[in-house]
ROZAMI-776868 format. One record per residue (C-alpha): residue number from 1; x, y negated, z. Coordinates in pm, 1 decimal. Each point is the difference from the previous one (the first is absolute). Layout:
REM ROZAMI-776868
<rec vexro="NUM" u="X" v="Y" w="Z"/>
...
REM end
This chain:
REM ROZAMI-776868
<rec vexro="1" u="-1233.4" v="-1311.0" w="-2043.9"/>
<rec vexro="2" u="287.2" v="215.4" w="-132.4"/>
<rec vexro="3" u="250.1" v="-237.8" w="157.7"/>
<rec vexro="4" u="-171.9" v="26.2" w="341.6"/>
<rec vexro="5" u="-10.6" v="379.3" w="-24.9"/>
<rec vexro="6" u="370.7" v="9.7" w="-94.1"/>
<rec vexro="7" u="97.2" v="-222.8" w="292.1"/>
<rec vexro="8" u="-208.9" v="209.5" w="241.2"/>
<rec vexro="9" u="155.7" v="324.7" w="-125.3"/>
<rec vexro="10" u="348.1" v="-149.7" w="31.0"/>
<rec vexro="11" u="-66.7" v="-112.5" w="357.3"/>
<rec vexro="12" u="-138.7" v="341.6" w="100.0"/>
<rec vexro="13" u="299.0" v="174.6" w="-160.8"/>
<rec vexro="14" u="241.4" v="-221.5" w="191.5"/>
<rec vexro="15" u="-172.0" v="80.5" w="328.8"/>
<rec vexro="16" u="-0.7" v="373.2" w="-67.2"/>
<rec vexro="17" u="358.3" v="28.4" w="-122.4"/>
<rec vexro="18" u="167.1" v="-268.2" w="208.9"/>
<rec vexro="19" u="264.2" v="139.5" w="236.4"/>
<rec vexro="20" u="-67.9" v="-2.6" w="371.0"/>
<rec vexro="21" u="217.4" v="-282.3" w="134.9"/>
<rec vexro="22" u="-103.7" v="12.9" w="361.6"/>
<rec vexro="23" u="276.2" v="-23.1" w="255.6"/>
<rec vexro="24" u="-27.6" v="214.8" w="307.8"/>
<rec vexro="25" u="127.5" v="-62.8" w="350.2"/>
<rec vexro="26" u="72.9" v="335.3" w="162.9"/>
<rec vexro="27" u="21.2" v="35.4" w="377.6"/>
<rec vexro="28" u="323.2" v="179.1" w="89.3"/>
<rec vexro="29" u="51.4" v="-51.3" w="372.4"/>
<rec vexro="30" u="-62.8" v="-193.3" w="321.3"/>
<rec vexro="31" u="287.8" v="-177.3" w="171.9"/>
<rec vexro="32" u="-75.3" v="20.8" w="371.5"/>
<rec vexro="33" u="271.7" v="-247.7" w="99.9"/>
<rec vexro="34" u="-167.8" v="-277.5" w="-202.2"/>
<rec vexro="35" u="-352.3" v="147.4" w="11.6"/>
<rec vexro="36" u="-38.3" v="-30.8" w="-378.9"/>
<rec vexro="37" u="-110.2" v="228.1" w="-280.1"/>
<rec vexro="38" u="229.2" v="24.0" w="-302.0"/>
<rec vexro="39" u="-144.6" v="21.0" w="-349.1"/>
<rec vexro="40" u="209.3" v="65.9" w="-311.0"/>
<rec vexro="41" u="-105.7" v="-212.4" w="-295.9"/>
<rec vexro="42" u="39.5" v="284.4" w="-248.2"/>
<rec vexro="43" u="-1.2" v="-223.6" w="-306.0"/>
<rec vexro="44" u="324.7" v="-160.5" w="124.6"/>
<rec vexro="45" u="212.3" v="317.3" w="-7.7"/>
<rec vexro="46" u="277.1" v="-60.0" w="-253.9"/>
<rec vexro="47" u="275.3" v="255.0" w="-58.7"/>
<rec vexro="48" u="350.1" v="-44.4" w="-136.9"/>
<rec vexro="49" u="276.1" v="248.9" w="-67.1"/>
<rec vexro="50" u="332.0" v="35.2" w="-176.0"/>
<rec vexro="51" u="272.3" v="264.1" w="-24.9"/>
<rec vexro="52" u="115.3" v="-61.6" w="358.0"/>
<rec vexro="53" u="-305.4" v="-79.7" w="207.0"/>
<rec vexro="54" u="-372.7" v="-47.9" w="8.1"/>
<rec vexro="55" u="-233.4" v="-215.4" w="201.7"/>
<rec vexro="56" u="-329.4" v="-179.2" w="18.9"/>
<rec vexro="57" u="-167.8" v="-306.6" w="139.5"/>
<rec vexro="58" u="-343.4" v="-23.5" w="157.6"/>
<rec vexro="59" u="-213.3" v="-247.6" w="192.7"/>
<rec vexro="60" u="-203.3" v="82.4" w="308.3"/>
<rec vexro="61" u="-266.5" v="-181.1" w="195.0"/>
<rec vexro="62" u="-0.8" v="-25.6" w="378.8"/>
<rec vexro="63" u="-360.8" v="-8.7" w="120.1"/>
<rec vexro="64" u="-112.9" v="-59.0" w="357.2"/>
<rec vexro="65" u="-367.2" v="26.0" w="97.3"/>
<rec vexro="66" u="-98.5" v="-11.8" w="-366.8"/>
<rec vexro="67" u="193.6" v="-321.0" w="-67.8"/>
<rec vexro="68" u="308.6" v="-31.7" w="-218.2"/>
<rec vexro="69" u="298.4" v="-100.1" w="213.5"/>
<rec vexro="70" u="273.0" v="4.7" w="-263.7"/>
<rec vexro="71" u="138.3" v="164.1" w="-311.8"/>
<rec vexro="72" u="336.1" v="176.1" w="19.7"/>
<rec vexro="73" u="211.0" v="69.3" w="-310.3"/>
<rec vexro="74" u="215.9" v="312.0" w="20.9"/>
<rec vexro="75" u="293.8" v="118.6" w="-206.7"/>
<rec vexro="76" u="113.3" v="363.9" w="21.3"/>
<rec vexro="77" u="316.9" v="125.4" w="-165.9"/>
<rec vexro="78" u="193.7" v="323.7" w="-14.7"/>
<rec vexro="79" u="371.8" v="-27.9" w="-54.5"/>
<rec vexro="80" u="140.5" v="204.8" w="284.9"/>
<rec vexro="81" u="-321.3" v="87.8" w="181.6"/>
<rec vexro="82" u="-320.6" v="-202.3" w="-1.1"/>
<rec vexro="83" u="24.2" v="-353.8" w="136.8"/>
<rec vexro="84" u="-251.6" v="-282.9" w="22.1"/>
<rec vexro="85" u="-33.6" v="-370.7" w="54.2"/>
<rec vexro="86" u="-309.8" v="-211.8" w="45.2"/>
<rec vexro="87" u="-105.9" v="-361.8" w="-21.6"/>
<rec vexro="88" u="5.7" v="-5.8" w="382.3"/>
<rec vexro="89" u="370.2" v="89.1" w="8.0"/>
<rec vexro="90" u="321.8" v="-186.0" w="-75.3"/>
<rec vexro="91" u="43.8" v="68.2" w="-375.5"/>
<rec vexro="92" u="366.0" v="94.5" w="48.7"/>
<rec vexro="93" u="-94.0" v="292.4" w="225.9"/>
<rec vexro="94" u="-141.8" v="340.3" w="-89.0"/>
<rec vexro="95" u="-96.8" v="282.6" w="232.8"/>
<rec vexro="96" u="-16.4" v="375.8" w="-45.6"/>
<rec vexro="97" u="-352.0" v="130.6" w="-55.1"/>
<rec vexro="98" u="-82.3" v="224.8" w="294.4"/>
<rec vexro="99" u="-261.7" v="277.1" w="-26.6"/>
<rec vexro="100" u="-306.8" v="-20.1" w="21.8"/>
<rec vexro="101" u="-34.5" v="-325.3" w="-187.0"/>
<rec vexro="102" u="-352.8" v="4.1" w="-141.5"/>
<rec vexro="103" u="60.3" v="-295.4" w="-234.0"/>
<rec vexro="104" u="303.4" v="173.4" w="-152.4"/>
<rec vexro="105" u="-170.8" v="338.5" w="-27.9"/>
<rec vexro="106" u="-318.1" v="-144.3" w="-153.2"/>
<rec vexro="107" u="198.4" v="-185.4" w="-267.6"/>
<rec vexro="108" u="224.3" v="298.1" w="-75.6"/>
<rec vexro="109" u="-306.9" v="219.7" w="-44.8"/>
<rec vexro="110" u="-172.8" v="-261.9" w="-217.5"/>
<rec vexro="111" u="313.0" v="-23.6" w="-218.3"/>
<rec vexro="112" u="25.3" v="379.6" w="-17.6"/>
<rec vexro="113" u="351.5" v="-5.1" w="144.4"/>
<rec vexro="114" u="121.8" v="273.3" w="231.5"/>
<rec vexro="115" u="189.5" v="-53.7" w="322.9"/>
<rec vexro="116" u="138.8" v="209.1" w="281.3"/>
<rec vexro="117" u="86.1" v="-61.3" w="362.8"/>
<rec vexro="118" u="352.1" v="91.6" w="114.1"/>
<rec vexro="119" u="165.2" v="-85.9" w="330.2"/>
<rec vexro="120" u="-281.4" v="-238.2" w="95.4"/>
<rec vexro="121" u="2.3" v="-202.3" w="-323.3"/>
<rec vexro="122" u="-159.8" v="12.4" w="-344.4"/>
<rec vexro="123" u="217.5" v="126.0" w="-285.6"/>
REM end
């Protein structure tokens, strides 16, 4: 009986004190040209920084009419202005991040990083 009570108490304690590990997909925008909604998979945001630059990676879902169309992996980096590449692009090419990029802004806010807009680009 004591063993059963101990096991039950242990199980209840684990349920009460276990961390919340739920991933959340957050809607950030609708792309009219492809008629898809874009959701950031917030558990995929991974930051990296060193003395010269900082950046992050994130994955997004493209959803059309409630159905997953594809997953896009993004990489954002700031060396001389913010640039990005995605799994839909040639990996040798990066592009400047142009305001208002809701994926970029959502991730920056989630990471607690500040940014500014100067001359039509993010700094």
